[in-house]
SERO-4910 file (N, C-alpha, C, O; in steps of 0.05 Angstrom, whole numbers):
BEGIN
 pado doro    nc1    nc2    nc3   cac1   cac2   cac3    cc1    cc2    cc3    oc1    oc2    oc3
  Met    A    430    231    903    435    208    873    459    201    879    465    217    896
  Thr    A    478    186    877    510    189    868    511    195    837    491    196    823
  Asn    A    542    199    826    548    198    802    544    175    789    534    174    766
  Lys    A    552    154    803    549    132    786    517    116    780    509    104    760
  Lys    A    503    121    806    477    111    806    462    124    779    447    110    766
  Ile    A    468    155    771    458    181    755    465    166    728    447    160    712
  Ile    A    496    159    722    505    142    699    495    117    697    504    107    676
  Ser    A    480    104    708    471     74    718    442     78    697    436     65    677
  Leu    A    428     99    709    407    101    703    401    112    675    381    106    663
  Val    A    427    133    662    420    139    640    430    117    617    420    107    598
  Ile    A    450    115    628    456     80    610    434     58    601    426     52    579
  Gly    A    429     49    624    398     39    631    375     45    611    358     29    603
  Ile    A    376     70    604    350     91    590    354     87    556    339     79    538
  Met    A    388     96    559    402     99    526    392     57    515    379     50    496
  Cys    A    399     46    528    403     19    521    373     19    524    370     41    514
  Phe    A    356     14    529    322      7    524    318     25    501    304     20    481
  Ala    A    330     45    505    313     62    474    331     47    455    318     30    443
  Leu    A    356     48    450    370     29    434    358     12    423    348     13    400
  Thr    A    357    -13    441    337    -34    440    306    -33    428    297    -41    407
  Ala    A    294    -21    447    270     -5    433    270     -3    396    258    -20    381
  Gly    A    286     22    385    296     29    364    302      5    354    286      3    335
  Ile    A    316    -17    353    332    -38    340    304    -41    335    292    -29    317
  Cys    A    293    -58    354    258    -78    353    242    -60    329    226    -73    316
  Ile    A    244    -27    321    216    -17    319    235    -31    285    225    -47    269
  Gln    A    261    -22    283    272    -19    258    267    -52    240    262    -56    216
  Ile    A    271    -73    266    268    -99    239    241    -99    237    231    -99    215
  Lys    A    226   -100    256    198   -101    250    186    -82    220    173    -91    201
  Thr    A    193    -58    223    189    -38    192    207    -58    177    194    -72    160
  Val    A    230    -63    179    243    -85    150    232   -101    143    227   -107    120
  Lys    A    224   -113    168    207   -144    165    176   -139    145    166   -155    129
  Asn    A    165   -113    153    133   -101    140    146    -98    112    136   -113     96
  Tyr    A    161    -85    104    171    -71     75    180    -96     59    176    -98     35
  Asn    A    196   -120     76    203   -135     57    180   -150     47    178   -153     23
  Ser    A    155   -163     70    128   -176     64    124   -159     41    124   -167     18
  Lys    A    119   -137     48     90   -120     24    117   -124     -5    109   -131    -27
  Ile    A    139   -119     -1    145   -122    -26    144   -153    -39    135   -154    -62
  Ser    A    151   -175    -28    144   -198    -31    126   -213    -33    126   -237    -37
  Gln    A    104   -193    -30     74   -192    -37     64   -177    -70     55   -186    -91
  Asn    A     72   -149    -61     73   -147    -92     92   -165   -111     81   -171   -133
  Tyr    A    114   -173   -107    119   -188   -131    103   -216   -133     97   -219   -156
  Glu    A     96   -234   -118     72   -249   -121     50   -244   -135     40   -261   -150
  Glu    A     38   -213   -130     13   -211   -145     20   -199   -168      1   -200   -184
  Asn    A     44   -186   -177     46   -189   -205     64   -203   -215     70   -197   -238
  Asn    A     73   -215   -207     81   -251   -222     50   -275   -232     45   -291   -250
  Leu    A     30   -263   -198      4   -281   -215     -7   -264   -242    -17   -274   -262
  Arg    A     -3   -233   -238    -22   -218   -258     -9   -227   -277    -24   -230   -297
  Thr    A     14   -234   -282     24   -239   -304     22   -264   -321     27   -263   -345
  Glu    A     13   -290   -307      5   -318   -311    -23   -311   -320    -31   -318   -342
  Val    A    -34   -301   -308    -70   -298   -320    -67   -284   -341    -82   -293   -358
  Leu    A    -50   -256   -354    -56   -243   -379    -43   -272   -400    -53   -274   -423
  Lys    A    -23   -291   -391    -16   -300   -405    -35   -319   -416    -37   -321   -440
  Tyr    A    -50   -335   -398    -71   -347   -401    -98   -342   -407   -116   -358   -405
  Lys    A   -100   -317   -414   -114   -296   -423   -113   -301   -452   -131   -306   -467
  Glu    A    -87   -298   -454    -82   -288   -483    -82   -321   -499    -89   -323   -523
  Lys    A    -76   -340   -486    -79   -359   -503   -108   -377   -508   -116   -390   -527
  Tyr    A   -119   -371   -480   -149   -364   -491   -162   -353   -499   -185   -359   -501
  Asp    A   -151   -327   -509   -166   -303   -531   -155   -318   -564   -164   -315   -586
  Asn    A   -133   -335   -554   -120   -338   -584   -133   -364   -600   -136   -371   -624
  Met    A   -140   -375   -575   -154   -409   -582   -177   -407   -593   -184   -425   -608
  Leu    A   -194   -388   -588   -220   -371   -579   -221   -368   -615   -233   -381   -632
  Lys    A   -210   -356   -617   -204   -342   -651   -197   -363   -672   -203   -360   -696
  Glu    A   -183   -387   -660   -174   -404   -675   -199   -421   -681   -206   -422   -705
  Ile    A   -215   -435   -660   -233   -440   -656   -258   -427   -684   -267   -440   -703
  Glu    A   -263   -399   -675   -279   -387   -695   -268   -389   -725   -284   -388   -744
  Glu    A   -238   -394   -731   -245   -394   -760   -243   -420   -767   -243   -424   -791
  Ile    A   -241   -433   -756   -237   -475   -764   -274   -475   -763   -283   -487   -783
  Asp    A   -296   -465   -742   -322   -458   -751   -336   -443   -777   -357   -447   -789
  Lys    A   -318   -425   -778   -325   -420   -799   -324   -436   -824   -344   -445   -835
  Lys    A   -293   -439   -835   -286   -457   -851   -306   -486   -859   -311   -499   -880
  Leu    A   -315   -490   -823   -327   -514   -830   -356   -510   -844   -367   -520   -864
  Gln    A   -363   -494   -828   -398   -481   -838   -391   -481   -872   -401   -495   -890
  Gln    A   -376   -464   -873   -367   -461   -913   -368   -488   -931   -381   -495   -951
  Glu    A   -342   -506   -909   -350   -537   -931   -378   -543   -931   -387   -549   -953
  Ile    A   -399   -543   -909   -421   -554   -903   -439   -541   -924   -455   -555   -936
  Glu    A   -437   -509   -930   -453   -501   -950   -443   -516   -974   -459   -527   -989
  Ile    A   -413   -518   -982   -404   -536  -1011   -418   -558  -1019   -428   -568  -1039
  Ala    A   -415   -563   -991   -425   -595   -998   -461   -599   -988   -469   -618   -975
  Thr    A   -470   -589   -993   -507   -585   -989   -521   -573  -1016   -544   -576  -1026
  Ala    A   -493   -556  -1027   -519   -546  -1045   -527   -545  -1069   -538   -528  -1083
  Asn    A   -520   -567  -1072   -539   -591  -1093   -554   -609  -1092   -563   -625  -1109
  Asn    A   -558   -606  -1060   -577   -634  -1053   -601   -616  -1042   -595   -593  -1034
  Ser    A   -616   -622  -1041   -639   -603  -1036   -652   -620  -1002   -662   -604   -987
  Glu    A   -651   -643   -995   -647   -660   -977   -628   -643   -952   -637   -628   -935
  Leu    A   -601   -649   -956   -582   -640   -938   -579   -610   -927   -572   -602   -905
  Glu    A   -592   -591   -960   -593   -568   -954   -618   -567   -922   -614   -562   -898
  Glu    A   -643   -575   -937   -662   -572   -911   -645   -583   -884   -644   -569   -864
  Val    A   -630   -611   -886   -623   -607   -858   -603   -588   -846   -601   -584   -822
  Asn    A   -586   -575   -867   -562   -556   -858   -587   -536   -848   -584   -526   -826
  Arg    A   -614   -528   -863   -622   -502   -850   -636   -505   -820   -635   -487   -803
  Gln    A   -651   -536   -816   -650   -537   -793   -633   -531   -773   -639   -515   -756
  Ile    A   -603   -547   -775   -577   -547   -757   -578   -514   -748   -576   -507   -724
  Asn    A   -582   -498   -767   -575   -463   -770   -594   -460   -752   -587   -450   -731
  Glu    A   -618   -466   -754   -643   -446   -737   -645   -462   -722   -665   -454   -710
  Gly    A   -638   -489   -707   -623   -496   -681   -611   -487   -668   -615   -485   -643
  Asn    A   -590   -478   -679   -565   -465   -672   -573   -432   -658   -565   -426   -636
  Lys    A   -581   -421   -667   -593   -392   -667   -610   -398   -643   -601   -389   -622
  Met    A   -633   -413   -642   -651   -416   -622   -635   -423   -600   -641   -408   -581
  Ile    A   -613   -443   -592   -599   -442   -565   -582   -434   -562   -571   -441   -541
  Gly    A   -564   -410   -581   -549   -394   -575   -521   -407   -588   -502   -403   -573
  Leu    A   -518   -415   -602   -500   -436   -615   -482   -414   -651   -464   -421   -667
  Ser    A   -501   -387   -647   -497   -386   -673   -499   -343   -672   -520   -335   -663
  Glu    A   -483   -324   -680   -491   -296   -675   -507   -296   -688   -509   -312   -708
  Val    A   -526   -275   -679   -556   -276   -686   -551   -233   -689   -531   -221   -683
  Ser    A   -577   -221   -699   -579   -195   -711   -607   -200   -710   -621   -220   -712
  Gly    A   -610   -164   -702   -646   -157   -702   -657   -132   -688   -645   -119   -671
  Pro    A   -678   -128   -696   -688   -105   -672   -698   -106   -647   -717   -121   -643
  Gly    A   -689    -94   -630   -690    -95   -602   -685    -75   -582   -698    -55   -585
  Val    A   -672    -75   -565   -676    -54   -538   -644    -63   -530   -636    -86   -533
  Ile    A   -631    -47   -520   -612    -52   -499   -618    -33   -479   -622     -9   -482
  Ile    A   -619    -49   -457   -609    -35   -426   -581    -32   -415   -565    -49   -422
  Val    A   -572    -10   -396   -554     -9   -380   -558      5   -357   -567     27   -352
  Val    A   -550    -13   -346   -562    -13   -312   -536    -12   -298   -521    -31   -301
  Glu    A   -528      9   -281   -501      7   -264   -511     14   -241   -535     20   -240
  Asp    A   -491     15   -212   -493     13   -192   -493     44   -185   -478     59   -198
  Ser    A   -511     56   -165   -517     78   -152   -488     95   -161   -470     82   -171
  Asp    A   -485    123   -157   -464    144   -154   -481    160   -126   -487    183   -119
  Met    A   -482    142   -120   -487    161    -95   -478    144    -71   -480    119    -67
  Asp    A   -465    175    -49   -451    161    -28   -461    156     -4   -474    173      8
  Ser    A   -457    130      6   -477    109     17   -469    129     52   -452    146     55
  Ser    A   -489    119     72   -489    137     94   -505    128    115   -529    130    115
  Ala    A   -493    120    133   -505    107    156   -533    113    153   -542    102    173
  Asp    A   -557    125    139   -586    131    134   -601    111    107   -624    105    102
  Ile    A   -568    102     90   -579     80     71   -565     59     80   -545     61     94
  Asp    A   -576     32     70   -570      6     67   -538      6     38   -542     17     16
  Ser    A   -527     -1     40   -501     10     18   -513    -20      0   -515    -15    -24
  Ser    A   -518    -41      7   -522    -61    -12   -552    -53    -32   -558    -69    -50
  Asn    A   -566    -31    -29   -593    -22    -37   -579      9    -62   -592     26    -74
  Leu    A   -548      3    -60   -534     28    -72   -524      2   -105   -512     12   -124
  Ile    A   -528    -17   -106   -505    -41   -122   -525    -67   -139   -540    -84   -129
  Ile    A   -518    -62   -164   -538    -85   -174   -536   -112   -167   -513   -120   -170
  His    A   -556   -134   -156   -556   -152   -146   -559   -175   -163   -575   -165   -180
  Asp    A   -553   -205   -172   -562   -220   -188   -591   -225   -194   -602   -226   -216
  Ile    A   -604   -227   -162   -623   -227   -169   -641   -197   -182   -666   -197   -179
  Asp    A   -628   -176   -195   -637   -154   -211   -641   -167   -238   -660   -170   -252
  Ile    A   -607   -175   -239   -612   -185   -266   -627   -202   -279   -632   -200   -303
  Leu    A   -633   -220   -266   -651   -242   -264   -675   -246   -270   -686   -262   -284
  Lys    A   -686   -222   -250   -711   -199   -258   -710   -190   -294   -717   -201   -315
  Ile    A   -703   -177   -289   -693   -165   -313   -692   -186   -349   -700   -180   -372
  Val    A   -682   -202   -342   -677   -227   -371   -704   -238   -358   -722   -240   -375
  Asn    A   -712   -248   -331   -744   -264   -340   -762   -241   -348   -781   -249   -362
  Glu    A   -761   -214   -343   -787   -197   -361   -784   -196   -387   -804   -200   -401
  Leu    A   -753   -189   -400   -749   -194   -428   -760   -217   -443   -772   -213   -464
  Lys    A   -756   -244   -432   -759   -270   -429   -798   -262   -430   -808   -260   -452
  Asn    A   -810   -260   -416   -838   -258   -414   -842   -243   -441   -858   -255   -456
  Ala    A   -831   -219   -451   -844   -189   -467   -837   -206   -496   -845   -199   -518
  Gly    A   -825   -223   -492   -810   -242   -522   -783   -237   -534   -780   -238   -559
  Ala    A   -767   -232   -522   -744   -231   -533   -732   -262   -541   -728   -280   -525
  Glu    A   -726   -263   -577   -711   -282   -574   -677   -289   -578   -664   -308   -588
  Ala    A   -671   -257   -562   -641   -273   -554   -626   -255   -533   -623   -235   -546
  Ile    A   -618   -253   -518   -602   -237   -494   -575   -238   -483   -566   -254   -466
  Ser    A   -563   -221   -493   -531   -222   -475   -532   -199   -458   -545   -179   -459
  Ile    A   -512   -207   -438   -505   -203   -414   -477   -184   -417   -461   -200   -408
  Asn    A   -464   -163   -422   -439   -159   -436   -430   -177   -439   -414   -190   -425
  Asp    A   -443   -182   -466   -432   -200   -492   -435   -229   -488   -433   -246   -505
  Gln    A   -440   -232   -457   -451   -256   -442   -470   -279   -458   -491   -281   -446
  Arg    A   -470   -293   -478   -504   -301   -487   -517   -313   -465   -502   -326   -450
  Ile    A   -539   -311   -459   -557   -326   -441   -566   -345   -465   -573   -342   -488
  Val    A   -561   -374   -442   -564   -391   -457   -589   -405   -431   -597   -395   -410
  Leu    A   -596   -430   -443   -606   -452   -420   -592   -456   -399   -601   -445   -379
  Thr    A   -568   -472   -393   -550   -463   -381   -538   -446   -363   -522   -453   -346
  Thr    A   -550   -418   -368   -531   -394   -358   -542   -391   -336   -566   -392   -333
  Ala    A   -521   -387   -313   -526   -383   -280   -522   -361   -280   -510   -352   -299
  Ile    A   -528   -349   -267   -522   -308   -257   -525   -312   -227   -544   -312   -212
  Ile    A   -497   -317   -222   -493   -322   -193   -484   -292   -176   -463   -281   -185
  Cys    A   -496   -281   -156   -472   -258   -140   -446   -266   -130   -442   -288   -118
  Gly    A   -426   -248   -134   -405   -257   -122   -387   -232   -117   -369   -225   -133
  Gly    A   -393   -221    -93   -397   -193    -82   -396   -175    -90   -415   -163    -80
  Asn    A   -383   -161   -105   -391   -137   -116   -390   -141   -151   -401   -126   -167
  Ile    A   -377   -164   -156   -383   -176   -183   -403   -191   -188   -415   -200   -168
  Ile    A   -413   -197   -213   -433   -225   -219   -422   -242   -231   -405   -232   -245
  Asn    A   -422   -271   -232   -414   -286   -250   -441   -290   -269   -466   -290   -264
  Ile    A   -423   -293   -296   -445   -306   -312   -432   -317   -339   -415   -306   -354
  Asn    A   -447   -344   -340   -424   -363   -358   -403   -364   -343   -382   -364   -357
  Gly    A   -400   -365   -314   -363   -368   -306   -358   -351   -308   -338   -349   -293
  Glu    A   -362   -324   -323   -350   -307   -328   -352   -287   -292   -367   -295   -274
  Arg    A   -329   -260   -288   -338   -242   -273   -348   -218   -282   -329   -207   -293
  Ile    A   -369   -204   -282   -371   -184   -294   -386   -166   -271   -395   -171   -248
  Gly    A   -385   -145   -285   -375   -116   -261   -399    -97   -270   -412   -100   -290
  Ser    A   -400    -83   -256   -415    -53   -269   -405    -39   -283   -381    -37   -282
  Pro    A   -418    -25   -302   -443    -23   -318   -453    -55   -326   -441    -75   -318
  Phe    A   -470    -56   -337   -489    -78   -338   -502    -71   -365   -516    -51   -366
  Glu    A   -496    -89   -391   -502    -75   -416   -518    -99   -430   -509   -117   -446
  Ile    A   -546    -95   -418   -561   -120   -439   -582   -117   -464   -602   -105   -471
  Lys    A   -559   -138   -475   -581   -129   -504   -594   -158   -511   -586   -182   -509
  Ala    A   -622   -142   -520   -651   -169   -525   -659   -157   -556   -663   -133   -563
  Ile    A   -659   -177   -571   -667   -182   -592   -704   -190   -595   -713   -209   -583
  Gly    A   -721   -170   -612   -756   -173   -605   -764   -161   -614   -750   -148   -630
  Ser    A   -788   -154   -613   -801   -125   -621   -796   -108   -602   -803   -113   -579
  Pro    A   -781    -76   -611   -773    -67   -590   -795    -52   -569   -790    -41   -548
  Glu    A   -824    -56   -582   -841    -33   -572   -847    -56   -542   -843    -51   -519
  Ala    A   -855    -75   -551   -858   -105   -517   -836   -101   -504   -837    -93   -481
  Leu    A   -809   -105   -517   -782   -103   -497   -788    -78   -483   -792    -79   -459
  Ala    A   -787    -49   -500   -787    -26   -481   -809    -21   -457   -808     -2   -441
  Asn    A   -826    -39   -457   -841    -33   -436   -843    -45   -407   -863    -48   -393
  Leu    A   -801    -55   -401   -802    -59   -381   -797    -34   -364   -799    -33   -339
  Ser    A   -789    -11   -381   -789     16   -372   -818     22   -355   -816     41   -340
  Arg    A   -843      9   -356   -862     20   -344   -867     20   -319   -854      6   -303
  Pro    A   -892     40   -312   -893     49   -278   -889     23   -258   -897      4   -271
  Gly    A   -884     19   -245   -874     -3   -226   -867    -33   -236   -876    -55   -228
  Gly    A   -846    -27   -257   -834    -54   -271   -805    -56   -256   -800    -40   -239
  Ile    A   -789    -73   -262   -765    -77   -249   -743    -55   -258   -724    -49   -244
  Leu    A   -749    -44   -282   -724    -25   -287   -733     16   -270   -718     35   -267
  Ser    A   -775      8   -264   -783     29   -247   -767     29   -221   -756     48   -210
  Asn    A   -768      6   -212   -755    -12   -184   -733      9   -181   -729     26   -163
  Leu    A   -723      5   -199   -695      8   -191   -680     32   -193   -656     33   -187
  Lys    A   -695     53   -205   -694     80   -207   -707     92   -183   -710    116   -178
  Asp    A   -716     70   -169   -725     90   -153   -698     94   -121   -692    111   -104
  Lys    A   -692     71   -128   -664     63   -106   -635     81   -121   -612     79   -113
  Asp    A   -643     96   -141   -622    113   -141   -608     93   -159   -585    101   -164
  Ile    A   -614     71   -171   -585     60   -195   -588     70   -222   -608     81   -232
  Gly    A   -569     66   -230   -573     86   -261   -577     58   -282   -566     36   -285
  Val    A   -601     73   -296   -616     58   -316   -625     72   -343   -639     92   -346
  His    A   -615     58   -360   -619     73   -392   -632     56   -401   -636     36   -388
  Leu    A   -643     58   -422   -663     44   -440   -663     45   -462   -683     59   -461
  Arg    A   -658     43   -487   -655     51   -514   -665     28   -538   -655      6   -538
  Lys    A   -680     34   -553   -687     17   -576   -672     23   -599   -668     46   -607
  Asp    A   -662     -8   -615   -641    -10   -628   -650    -27   -652   -659    -49   -647
  Asn    A   -648    -20   -676   -666    -29   -705   -636    -45   -718   -631    -42   -742
  Asn    A   -618    -60   -703   -599    -75   -707   -573    -79   -692   -551    -70   -697
  Ile    A   -582   -100   -669   -579   -108   -650   -559   -133   -659   -566   -151   -675
  Met    A   -529   -130   -645   -518   -160   -662   -511   -171   -629   -502   -155   -612
  Ile    A   -515   -198   -624   -517   -213   -600   -493   -235   -600   -497   -253   -616
  Asn    A   -475   -236   -589   -456   -256   -601   -462   -287   -592   -475   -290   -571
  Lys    A   -452   -312   -606   -461   -337   -605   -442   -340   -572   -422   -326   -566
  Tyr    A   -452   -358   -556   -447   -375   -536   -417   -384   -545   -409   -388   -568
  Ser    A   -402   -387   -520   -374   -388   -530   -363   -417   -514   -341   -428   -518
  Gly    A   -384   -424   -498   -379   -446   -482   -382   -468   -502   -381   -467   -526
  Val    A   -388   -492   -482   -400   -511   -498   -420   -525   -474   -414   -523   -450
  Leu    A   -442   -537   -484   -472   -539   -487   -470   -569   -470   -472   -588   -486
  Asn    A   -469   -577   -449   -463   -602   -439   -499   -618   -434   -515   -604   -422
  Phe    A   -504   -634   -438   -535   -637   -439   -526   -669   -419   -521   -690   -431
  Lys    A   -525   -668   -396   -514   -700   -382   -547   -729   -387   -553   -752   -395
  Tyr    A   -554   -710   -378   -588   -727   -370   -612   -719   -389   -634   -723   -379
  Leu    A   -611   -710   -414   -625   -700   -430   -626   -728   -458   -605   -736   -467
  Ser    A   -648   -736   -466   -649   -757   -483   -668   -757   -500   -692   -756   -492
  Ser    A   -663   -757   -523   -691   -755   -540   -700   -777   -542   -686   -797   -541
  Leu    A   -736   -777   -546   -748   -802   -553   -760   -806   -580   -772   -792   -596
  Lys    A   -750   -831   -579   -755   -843   -602   -779   -850   -609   -783   -861   -631
***
C-alpha cells in the first residue's frame, strides 16, 4: 500500500471517529438539556401545586372559622326559643348522621398497609398491595357491624363517597391516598372488633401478608366531610 493510500485511510478513519464523537456529544448535550428542562418544568409544577394547596388549606380554615361563628350565632338566636332550639337540635343531629359535623366516641382503629414482602416470579405482586375492593369490603363490614361514622386517612365516608383504585394509590372523595390506610370507626368496640374474626376480611388480608392492625379506642375523633353534598335528583315527598 502506497504512502498516499495509508495517509488517506488514516485521515478517513480520523474523520469518521471525529464525526461519531461530535454526534455522540451533540446527543449527550441534547439529553442533558432535555433532562434539565424536564426537571425545571417538574419543579415549577410542584411549586404551583404547593401554592394551590396552601390556598386551599387557608380557605378551608376560613370556612371552618365561619362555620364556628355561624353555629355560635345560631345558638345565641335560639337560646330563648324552645321551638327554634328543637329545630337546631334536629339540624345538628342530621349533620352528624350525614357526616357534616365532627364527631367523637368509642370504636376501633384499623391500619392496613401493603405487604413488605419482596415480589418474585412465584408471587403475584398485585396480591401484596391494598386494592379499592379491599377498602370497600372493610367499610361494608364496619357498616354491617353498626359503625355510626367512618373515616379513611381523615376522609369522612358519606353517602356520595367514591372509593376508586388508581394504580398504587386509591382515590377517596377525590383525594389521592396511599398505604398505609388508617380506618377509624365509631360504634360498639366489641362489635366492630369482630372484623378480625377467622375467615373475615382482615383475616383474609393477613393470609396474603398484608399488614393489618386493629385496636379498640374509647375516644376516637372523626373529622367532618370537607366537600359539598350535592343531591341533584333527590327531593322530599310532601
